[in-house]
C-alpha positions, 0 to 999 in steps of 0.5 A: 151195844146202847149208844151214848148220845154224842154231846153237841155245840153250834158255832153261830154267826151271819152270813160270811162272819166266817164261821165254816173256816172257823167250824172247819179249824177247830175240827182239825184241832181236837182231832189231831188231839184226838177226839172223835168229830163229828159235824153237822151243817146247817143250809137254809136252801132245800136245793142242794144236793150230795149226789150228780148227774150221772152217777149211779145213786143219783139215777137211783133217786131219779128213778124216785126213790126216796131213801137211798144209801151209798156205801163202801167199804170204809164211808157212806152216805144217806140220802133222804127226801125230807116231809118236814125239816128235821130239826137239829135235836134229832140230827144230833141225836143220830150221832151217837158215840162221838166225843163232840159235834160241831155244829155250824150254824142252827142259832135257834137249834136251843144247843150252847152257840158261839157266837161269830163275829168279825170287824169285816162284816158290817153285819157283824159290827151292826149287832156288834154295837147293839149288843154293846147296848144291851149290855150297857143298859144290864138288859138280860143276854138274849132280851128282845129289845134292838131298836134295828131302825137305828143300825139302818135298813139294810142290817135290820134283820141280823140285828132283830134276829140275830144277836148272841141269846141266851145260850151264848157261851162264847164270843171269838171276835175282833170287834171291840165293842163285842168283847167290851159286850162280852166282857159286861155279860161274862161270856168268855172271849177269843180272838178269832184266830185264837184256835188253840184257846176256842179248843181249850175250851171247848175240850174243857166244857163241852168234849165228853168227859172222859170217865172211870166206870166204877162197878161194884160188886163187892162180894158174899151178899147175906140176902142172894146168898152168894156172891150178886157179880156172880148170881145167874142172870138171863144165862150168865153171871150178873156182872157181865151184862153190868159191863157190857150196859156201861162199857160204852160211856167207860174210858176206863172201868173198875169193878171193886171185889174182894173175890178179884180170883173169881172174875178173872174170867172178864178178862177173856170176855172182854179182852179189849176193855181197859178193866181192873179189879180192885180189891176194898180199900179198907177191912171194914165195909161200908158204903162211904168205904167202898166209895172211898176205894172206887174213886181212889182207883179211877185214873179218870178224872170223872167217876160214875160208881154203879152198885152190881145189883143195879141189872138197868144201870144207865150209860146215857145216864152216866154221859148225861151226869159227867156232862152236866158236871162239866157244864155246870163244874159240880163237883157231885151230879147225883140222880135224886127221886122220891126215895131220896138219893141214887149215890149209887148211880151219880157221878163224882169228881175224883180229886173233890170227893175223894178227900170228902169221903175221906174226911167223911170216914174219919169223922166216923160217919156212914153215910154217902150223904154225907159228903153231900153236906161237905162245904166242899163240895158243890153238888148237882141234883138230877131231877128225874125230868131229867133222868128219863129224858137221858133215859127214857125207857127209865128204871136204872135205878131198879137193885136186886138184893133177893133170888126172888127179887132178881128172878122176877126182874128178869121174868117182867122185864128181860122185853127190854 
C-alpha cells in the first residue's frame, strides 16, 4: 500500500504563551469533526523520557538497547536513541495517512505556522509591540529588523528570534497591537478562545482536502486492440492496479466507463471502497466530454482525474495537488513539464471547472487546455521539481497505448 503524506501546521509562540492549551483544544475540536489528527510536540531538552524506571521496557534500554518498541493490541510506542536531532519534516514524513498533523513548536521547520501571543505573557507583549512597529514601517513579514534593546534585555532574545515569520498564516492573540499588526500584514487573526473559528480555518485551508479520484477508463481502444481497463498487466486487469495505487488518496473513487457490465467485478474485489462506475455524459468521445463526465460524477469538491493507462499514477501527487489547491484557492492544479500540461494527472475544483468545461464544449472546443484559458478558472502549474518532491521515483505520466508499450513497461519497471 502506498502511504500518503500528511499535511502539517505548527503552533508556535514563546514560553508560557499557551501553545499546549491551544493545541490540545484544536486536536479535540478537529477529532470531533471526524478528522484523523496526528500531533508532534517539540521538547527543547534532551533529557526527557516517556519510559519509567522499573518498567520492563526501561530495563531493556538500561541494558543497552538503542531502539525499543512497546506494543499492545491497541497502542504502540517507540523509544530510540538518536545520533542527531531529527528535523521536523522527517518526523512528519514518518506519520503518513493523517488528515492533519498539528505540531507544537518547531518555529524554524518551514511549516506554515500559527503564532500565539497572550497579553498575560510579558514576552508576548514585547513581541507584539515589535510586530506592530515593523508592520507600520512596511517591513516584509519575517524581516530581521528589530531593535531589541528598546524592549529590555529580559525579552531581547524573544523579540529577536521569535517574531512572526514569512511562514505565519494566522495569529491567535488577545493583544490589540498584535491584532493591528496582523491586519496590516493581511494575516488572519483569531481570539485566543475562539477554537471553533481557528478549526474552521484549519479545515478550510490545511486539512487534507476531500478528493474524488476519477479513473478514466473509457472503452475500446483501437491501438490497444481492447479496453485498456481490462488489458492484462502483471497477471491482472490494468484497472485493478490503478484502483490499488490511487485508493489511498481517494475519499471517493469513480471510474468513467461505457462498459460497466464488464467492470462489476471491481465491487467484489474492493468491497470496502466507495467506488462508482459512471457512463459518459455525452454521446461523442473526446477529452473535454470525458472531463465533464468525470467532474459531473464526483461528489467531493476536489476531483483528481487520472487516465487508466498511467501505470505509475501517484497518490502522493494527487494529495500534493489537492493541498496546493486548498492553500492557493486555485481551481486547477496541473503538472507541467517539457511536453506541456498533464491534464490527466491533474486536480480540479468541481464547482468552478464543471461550468467552464461545459462552456468550452458548447463553444465547439475539444482540448482540455481550453479550460485553463477560461478567465473564471485560476490555474496553478505544478512544475517538474514539485512533482518529483511529491513522487521522487517519477514516472507518473508514463502511459501505454499499444500492447508492445505495455509489455515493455511491464518488463522494465515492475521492479518497483
